[in-house]
C-alpha positions in Angstrom: 56.6 -21.6 328.6 56.0 -23.3 325.1 58.4 -25.3 323.2 60.0 -23.5 320.1 60.9 -19.8 319.6 59.8 -17.2 322.1 57.2 -14.8 320.9 59.8 -12.0 320.9 62.2 -13.9 318.5 59.4 -14.2 315.7 58.7 -9.9 316.2 59.7 -8.4 312.8 61.8 -5.6 312.3 59.1 -3.8 310.3 56.4 -4.7 312.9 58.1 -3.5 315.8 59.4 -0.4 314.0 55.6 0.5 313.0 54.5 0.0 317.0 57.5 2.4 318.1 57.0 4.9 315.4 53.1 5.4 316.1 53.9 5.7 319.9 56.5 8.0 319.3 54.6 9.9 316.6 51.4 10.0 318.6 53.3 10.9 322.3 55.3 13.9 320.8 52.7 14.9 318.1 50.3 15.7 320.9 52.8 17.3 323.0 53.4 19.5 320.2 49.9 20.3 319.5 48.8 20.9 323.1 52.1 22.3 324.5 50.1 24.0 327.5 48.5 20.8 328.7 51.4 18.8 328.1 53.6 20.9 330.3 51.3 20.9 333.1 51.1 16.9 333.0 54.9 16.8 332.7 55.2 18.7 335.9 52.4 16.9 337.8 52.8 13.4 336.9 55.7 12.4 339.1 53.7 12.9 342.0 50.4 11.6 340.7 49.8 8.3 342.7 46.6 7.2 341.0 48.3 7.2 337.5 51.3 5.5 339.3 49.4 2.9 340.3 48.1 1.8 336.6 51.8 2.5 335.1 53.6 0.3 338.0 50.8 -2.7 337.6 51.7 -2.7 333.7 55.3 -2.8 334.1 54.8 -5.5 337.1 52.2 -7.9 334.9 54.5 -7.5 332.0 57.9 -8.8 334.4 55.3 -11.5 335.7 54.4 -13.1 332.4 58.1 -13.5 331.6 58.2 -15.6 334.8 54.8 -17.0 334.4 54.3 -21.0 335.2 53.7 -23.3 332.4 49.8 -23.7 332.6 47.6 -25.8 330.8 43.8 -25.5 329.6 41.8 -22.1 329.8 44.8 -20.0 331.1 47.5 -21.5 329.1 47.9 -18.1 327.4 49.5 -16.8 330.4 52.5 -18.9 329.8 53.0 -17.9 326.5 55.8 -15.1 327.3 57.2 -17.5 329.6 61.1 -17.3 329.4 63.8 -20.1 329.9 66.1 -18.4 332.5 68.8 -21.7 332.0 70.7 -21.8 335.3 68.2 -19.2 336.9 65.3 -21.1 336.2 64.9 -22.5 339.8 64.1 -18.6 340.6 60.9 -18.7 338.8 58.8 -20.0 341.6 59.9 -17.6 344.0 59.3 -14.5 341.2 56.1 -15.7 340.2 55.0 -15.0 343.9 57.4 -12.3 344.9 56.3 -10.3 341.8 52.6 -9.5 342.6 53.7 -9.2 345.9 56.6 -6.8 345.1 53.6 -4.8 343.0 51.4 -4.6 345.9 53.9 -3.4 348.4 55.4 -0.8 345.8 51.8 0.5 345.1 50.9 0.8 349.0 54.3 1.7 350.7 56.0 3.4 348.0 53.9 6.4 347.1 56.7 8.9 346.3 57.3 9.0 342.3 55.4 5.8 341.9 54.3 7.1 338.3 58.0 7.4 337.3 59.2 4.0 338.6 56.5 2.4 336.5 57.1 3.7 333.2 60.8 3.2 334.1 59.9 -0.7 334.7 57.8 -0.7 331.4 60.7 0.6 329.7 63.2 -1.9 330.8 60.4 -4.6 329.7 59.8 -3.1 326.2 63.3 -2.9 325.3 63.7 -6.4 325.0 61.3 -7.2 322.0 62.7 -4.1 320.1 66.2 -5.8 320.5 65.1 -9.0 319.5 63.3 -7.6 316.4 66.7 -5.8 315.2 68.8 -8.9 316.2 70.7 -10.6 313.0 68.7 -8.4 310.9 70.4 -7.1 307.7 67.9 -4.1 307.0 69.7 -0.5 306.7 69.4 1.6 309.5 68.1 -1.3 311.6 70.6 0.1 314.5 68.1 2.9 314.9 65.3 0.6 316.7 68.7 -0.6 318.6 69.5 2.7 319.4 66.0 3.7 320.9 66.0 0.3 322.7 69.2 1.1 324.6 68.0 4.7 325.5 64.8 3.2 327.2 66.8 0.9 328.9 68.9 4.0 330.4 66.0 5.7 331.2 64.5 3.1 332.6 67.3 2.5 334.9 67.3 6.1 336.1 63.5 6.2 336.4 63.3 3.2 338.6 66.6 3.8 340.8 66.7 7.5 340.7 62.9 8.9 339.7 63.8 12.5 340.9 65.6 12.8 337.4 62.3 12.6 335.4 61.2 15.3 337.7 64.2 17.7 337.3 64.5 17.0 333.6 60.6 17.7 333.0 60.9 20.8 335.1 63.9 21.8 333.1 62.2 20.9 329.7 59.0 23.0 330.3 60.9 25.8 331.9 61.8 27.2 328.1 59.2 27.3 325.4 62.1 27.1 322.9 63.8 24.1 324.5 60.4 22.1 324.8 59.6 22.9 321.3 62.9 21.3 320.0 62.7 18.3 322.0 59.1 17.7 321.2 60.0 18.1 317.4 62.9 16.1 317.7 60.8 13.3 319.2 58.2 13.6 316.4 60.6 13.6 313.9 62.4 10.5 315.4 58.5 8.8 315.5 58.2 9.5 312.0 61.5 8.3 310.5 61.1 5.0 311.9 57.4 4.8 311.0 58.6 5.5 307.1 61.5 2.8 307.5 59.1 0.4 308.8 57.1 0.6 305.5 60.0 0.9 303.3 63.7 -0.2 304.3 62.2 -2.6 306.9 59.4 -4.0 304.8 59.9 -7.9 304.8 62.2 -7.9 307.7 
């Protein structure tokens, strides 16, 4: 962990909004342009173990970087995201060992809905920098980013603890073409709105 502000605290609202807007625009844009393939993948992915290995690894690696040791030399970059846990900092050495073991255990032993649990953990990790970016800002409509971040936290908790919710939700969404189109169109509009705000109202924040 380096001295000074944490990298999350240096993320600007405009940059966070740009990344979030691009992600949402691309995701929902592809789903809208390729509805048949998107529906097939939405139904298939919850039990696709191979994809789950990658998504769970991403979430776990991100989590490990937040508790990483203070390294020196060539690998000092690994500690750049390490956070100060105050009274709980004494738990970090255990987490530094426990997180990789948990990742390995999840990949090898928890095959059911592994793909859903992985993005769930990643959503929880990704919400933090978004909230930091919007914190204490005075830009108009900044709460749109906070709203998306809290929605990500809520989804992440359900996906990790109750992964079948993703499967049931995906099946419900793809069962009706009009419903699917409305959902993807709404997501695309949200992404484009955040992207436009990032280059206009949030510029310089």
